[in-house]
Short mmCIF file of the C-alpha atoms (twelve columns), coordinates in Angstrom:
data_MODEL
# 
_entry.id   MODEL 
# 
loop_
_atom_site.group_PDB 
_atom_site.id 
_atom_site.type_symbol 
_atom_site.label_atom_id 
_atom_site.label_alt_id 
_atom_site.label_comp_id 
_atom_site.label_asym_id 
_atom_site.label_seq_id 
_atom_site.Cartn_x 
_atom_site.Cartn_y 
_atom_site.Cartn_z 
_atom_site.pdbx_PDB_model_num 
ATOM 1   C CA . UNK A 1   -0.628  1.083   -17.654 1 
ATOM 2   C CA . UNK A 2   -0.441  3.642   -14.845 1 
ATOM 3   C CA . UNK A 3   2.887   3.526   -13.008 1 
ATOM 4   C CA . UNK A 4   4.126   5.678   -10.172 1 
ATOM 5   C CA . UNK A 5   6.806   5.738   -7.479  1 
ATOM 6   C CA . UNK A 6   7.223   7.540   -4.196  1 
ATOM 7   C CA . UNK A 7   10.193  7.673   -1.820  1 
ATOM 8   C CA . UNK A 8   9.934   9.148   1.678   1 
ATOM 9   C CA . UNK A 9   11.975  9.392   4.863   1 
ATOM 10  C CA . UNK A 10  9.768   8.837   7.874   1 
ATOM 11  C CA . UNK A 11  10.815  9.364   11.486  1 
ATOM 12  C CA . UNK A 12  10.290  5.917   13.004  1 
ATOM 13  C CA . UNK A 13  12.104  2.610   13.020  1 
ATOM 14  C CA . UNK A 14  11.756  0.153   10.168  1 
ATOM 15  C CA . UNK A 15  9.771   -2.447  12.130  1 
ATOM 16  C CA . UNK A 16  7.181   0.134   13.204  1 
ATOM 17  C CA . UNK A 17  6.649   1.286   9.622   1 
ATOM 18  C CA . UNK A 18  6.432   -2.263  8.273   1 
ATOM 19  C CA . UNK A 19  3.848   -3.121  10.959  1 
ATOM 20  C CA . UNK A 20  1.865   -0.014  9.990   1 
ATOM 21  C CA . UNK A 21  1.821   -1.031  6.306   1 
ATOM 22  C CA . UNK A 22  0.845   -4.616  7.159   1 
ATOM 23  C CA . UNK A 23  -2.022  -3.465  9.430   1 
ATOM 24  C CA . UNK A 24  -4.399  -3.510  6.467   1 
ATOM 25  C CA . UNK A 25  -7.531  -3.572  8.644   1 
ATOM 26  C CA . UNK A 26  -6.791  0.012   9.768   1 
ATOM 27  C CA . UNK A 27  -6.389  1.498   6.262   1 
ATOM 28  C CA . UNK A 28  -9.929  2.961   6.175   1 
ATOM 29  C CA . UNK A 29  -8.979  5.112   9.205   1 
ATOM 30  C CA . UNK A 30  -6.250  7.024   7.380   1 
ATOM 31  C CA . UNK A 31  -5.672  6.019   3.731   1 
ATOM 32  C CA . UNK A 32  -7.382  8.367   1.265   1 
ATOM 33  C CA . UNK A 33  -9.964  6.680   -0.968  1 
ATOM 34  C CA . UNK A 34  -9.929  3.465   1.129   1 
ATOM 35  C CA . UNK A 35  -13.520 2.847   2.192   1 
ATOM 36  C CA . UNK A 36  -13.107 -0.603  3.783   1 
ATOM 37  C CA . UNK A 37  -10.700 -3.501  4.168   1 
ATOM 38  C CA . UNK A 38  -10.917 -7.144  5.100   1 
ATOM 39  C CA . UNK A 39  -8.148  -9.664  5.776   1 
ATOM 40  C CA . UNK A 40  -9.072  -13.247 4.868   1 
ATOM 41  C CA . UNK A 41  -5.795  -15.012 5.608   1 
ATOM 42  C CA . UNK A 42  -2.597  -14.242 7.492   1 
ATOM 43  C CA . UNK A 43  -0.031  -17.059 7.503   1 
ATOM 44  C CA . UNK A 44  3.675   -17.325 8.206   1 
ATOM 45  C CA . UNK A 45  5.770   -19.530 5.957   1 
ATOM 46  C CA . UNK A 46  9.484   -19.434 6.740   1 
ATOM 47  C CA . UNK A 47  10.696  -15.871 6.271   1 
ATOM 48  C CA . UNK A 48  7.419   -14.829 4.580   1 
ATOM 49  C CA . UNK A 49  4.223   -13.398 5.994   1 
ATOM 50  C CA . UNK A 50  1.412   -14.143 3.526   1 
ATOM 51  C CA . UNK A 51  -1.814  -12.112 3.596   1 
ATOM 52  C CA . UNK A 52  -4.920  -12.241 1.406   1 
ATOM 53  C CA . UNK A 53  -7.042  -9.109  1.757   1 
ATOM 54  C CA . UNK A 54  -9.747  -7.018  0.124   1 
ATOM 55  C CA . UNK A 55  -9.608  -3.251  -0.207  1 
ATOM 56  C CA . UNK A 56  -12.597 -1.214  -1.279  1 
ATOM 57  C CA . UNK A 57  -11.389 1.959   -2.938  1 
ATOM 58  C CA . UNK A 58  -13.580 4.783   -4.127  1 
ATOM 59  C CA . UNK A 59  -14.548 8.404   -4.318  1 
ATOM 60  C CA . UNK A 60  -17.991 9.802   -4.859  1 
ATOM 61  C CA . UNK A 61  -20.172 7.426   -6.862  1 
ATOM 62  C CA . UNK A 62  -17.198 5.304   -7.942  1 
ATOM 63  C CA . UNK A 63  -16.071 2.422   -5.755  1 
ATOM 64  C CA . UNK A 64  -14.712 -1.042  -6.317  1 
ATOM 65  C CA . UNK A 65  -13.220 -3.876  -4.311  1 
ATOM 66  C CA . UNK A 66  -10.125 -5.800  -5.255  1 
ATOM 67  C CA . UNK A 67  -8.528  -8.818  -3.625  1 
ATOM 68  C CA . UNK A 68  -4.766  -8.768  -3.077  1 
ATOM 69  C CA . UNK A 69  -2.027  -11.242 -2.353  1 
ATOM 70  C CA . UNK A 70  0.459   -9.596  0.043   1 
ATOM 71  C CA . UNK A 71  3.886   -11.109 0.706   1 
ATOM 72  C CA . UNK A 72  6.174   -9.624  3.360   1 
ATOM 73  C CA . UNK A 73  9.750   -10.908 3.104   1 
ATOM 74  C CA . UNK A 74  11.265  -10.528 6.585   1 
ATOM 75  C CA . UNK A 75  14.840  -11.095 5.372   1 
ATOM 76  C CA . UNK A 76  14.670  -8.423  2.664   1 
ATOM 77  C CA . UNK A 77  12.300  -5.950  4.390   1 
ATOM 78  C CA . UNK A 78  10.084  -5.865  1.305   1 
ATOM 79  C CA . UNK A 79  6.353   -6.153  0.724   1 
ATOM 80  C CA . UNK A 80  5.127   -7.369  -2.660  1 
ATOM 81  C CA . UNK A 81  1.443   -7.074  -3.597  1 
ATOM 82  C CA . UNK A 82  -0.371  -8.540  -6.599  1 
ATOM 83  C CA . UNK A 83  -4.060  -8.673  -7.445  1 
ATOM 84  C CA . UNK A 84  -6.153  -11.821 -7.206  1 
ATOM 85  C CA . UNK A 85  -9.586  -10.507 -8.216  1 
ATOM 86  C CA . UNK A 86  -11.565 -7.360  -8.908  1 
ATOM 87  C CA . UNK A 87  -11.378 -4.464  -11.392 1 
ATOM 88  C CA . UNK A 88  -7.638  -4.767  -11.875 1 
ATOM 89  C CA . UNK A 89  -6.264  -6.595  -14.868 1 
ATOM 90  C CA . UNK A 90  -2.779  -6.291  -13.385 1 
ATOM 91  C CA . UNK A 91  -1.277  -5.010  -10.111 1 
ATOM 92  C CA . UNK A 92  2.305   -5.010  -8.970  1 
ATOM 93  C CA . UNK A 93  3.031   -3.014  -5.860  1 
ATOM 94  C CA . UNK A 94  6.423   -3.084  -4.116  1 
ATOM 95  C CA . UNK A 95  7.443   -1.563  -0.795  1 
ATOM 96  C CA . UNK A 96  11.137  -1.309  0.202   1 
ATOM 97  C CA . UNK A 97  12.178  -0.308  3.730   1 
ATOM 98  C CA . UNK A 98  15.648  0.838   4.818   1 
ATOM 99  C CA . UNK A 99  16.505  2.220   8.250   1 
ATOM 100 C CA . UNK A 100 18.881  5.187   8.311   1 
ATOM 101 C CA . UNK A 101 19.663  6.646   11.770  1 
ATOM 102 C CA . UNK A 102 16.281  7.481   13.365  1 
ATOM 103 C CA . UNK A 103 14.455  7.404   10.035  1 
ATOM 104 C CA . UNK A 104 13.122  4.774   7.700   1 
ATOM 105 C CA . UNK A 105 13.387  5.361   3.997   1 
ATOM 106 C CA . UNK A 106 10.434  3.781   2.260   1 
ATOM 107 C CA . UNK A 107 10.122  3.356   -1.489  1 
ATOM 108 C CA . UNK A 108 6.754   2.476   -2.946  1 
ATOM 109 C CA . UNK A 109 6.354   1.478   -6.596  1 
ATOM 110 C CA . UNK A 110 2.987   0.747   -8.205  1 
ATOM 111 C CA . UNK A 111 2.249   -0.600  -11.662 1 
ATOM 112 C CA . UNK A 112 -1.328  -1.492  -12.482 1 
ATOM 113 C CA . UNK A 113 -3.893  -1.780  -15.226 1 
ATOM 114 C CA . UNK A 114 -7.658  -1.646  -14.869 1 
ATOM 115 C CA . UNK A 115 -9.878  -3.926  -16.910 1 
ATOM 116 C CA . UNK A 116 -11.761 -0.795  -18.079 1 
ATOM 117 C CA . UNK A 117 -9.667  0.916   -20.795 1 
ATOM 118 C CA . UNK A 118 -11.377 4.305   -20.378 1 
ATOM 119 C CA . UNK A 119 -10.695 4.379   -16.615 1 
ATOM 120 C CA . UNK A 120 -7.061  3.452   -17.308 1 
ATOM 121 C CA . UNK A 121 -6.675  6.635   -19.351 1 
ATOM 122 C CA . UNK A 122 -8.179  8.737   -16.563 1 
ATOM 123 C CA . UNK A 123 -6.071  7.047   -13.869 1 
ATOM 124 C CA . UNK A 124 -2.851  7.521   -15.812 1 
ATOM 125 C CA . UNK A 125 -3.333  11.298  -15.667 1 
ATOM 126 C CA . UNK A 126 -3.998  11.542  -11.925 1 
ATOM 127 C CA . UNK A 127 -2.316  8.509   -10.415 1 
ATOM 128 C CA . UNK A 128 0.948   10.111  -9.224  1 
ATOM 129 C CA . UNK A 129 -1.114  12.741  -7.370  1 
ATOM 130 C CA . UNK A 130 -3.204  10.029  -5.696  1 
ATOM 131 C CA . UNK A 131 -0.143  7.986   -4.766  1 
ATOM 132 C CA . UNK A 132 1.520   11.069  -3.245  1 
ATOM 133 C CA . UNK A 133 -1.605  11.630  -1.107  1 
ATOM 134 C CA . UNK A 134 -1.525  8.000   0.052   1 
ATOM 135 C CA . UNK A 135 2.209   8.192   0.884   1 
ATOM 136 C CA . UNK A 136 1.588   11.409  2.841   1 
ATOM 137 C CA . UNK A 137 -1.190  9.642   4.771   1 
ATOM 138 C CA . UNK A 138 1.180   6.825   5.803   1 
ATOM 139 C CA . UNK A 139 3.786   9.394   6.857   1 
ATOM 140 C CA . UNK A 140 1.262   11.374  8.946   1 
ATOM 141 C CA . UNK A 141 -0.042  8.161   10.534  1 
ATOM 142 C CA . UNK A 142 3.502   7.055   11.448  1 
ATOM 143 C CA . UNK A 143 4.307   10.475  12.895  1 
ATOM 144 C CA . UNK A 144 1.082   10.389  14.952  1 
ATOM 145 C CA . UNK A 145 1.701   6.868   16.276  1 
ATOM 146 C CA . UNK A 146 5.473   6.882   16.727  1 
ATOM 147 C CA . UNK A 147 6.535   10.504  17.288  1 
ATOM 148 C CA . UNK A 148 9.083   10.806  20.073  1 
ATOM 149 C CA . UNK A 149 8.028   14.337  21.070  1 
# 
């Protein structure tokens, strides 16, 4: 199964960065390979924000849509994502946010498996590169939206 991790320090406060990550509808504007997004549900339950959303990911002739269950834990400043439907056999995606001075340290871990064994092999080879590009896109977006200069 492809696994990858990224850790970045981004110049903005923790709440701003969490809001940016939870604004799934805007992903097609800045996330590489994200062609469209749709949020079906957004509910608060105690200290949790629960979201069900679709992301359509693709490049060139390849594209697919997967449905995700997103849980934001307000007490722990974590976002946990699992798949509900689509080409993924398994998805576990964890975001951790920690504010340090004027920066937020974000850690992003992804572990997934596609239903298609051949595509899994291909993805394993290039996934860290793709994840780095996605993390850079979130950093650039945060700097654009929240820069103090």
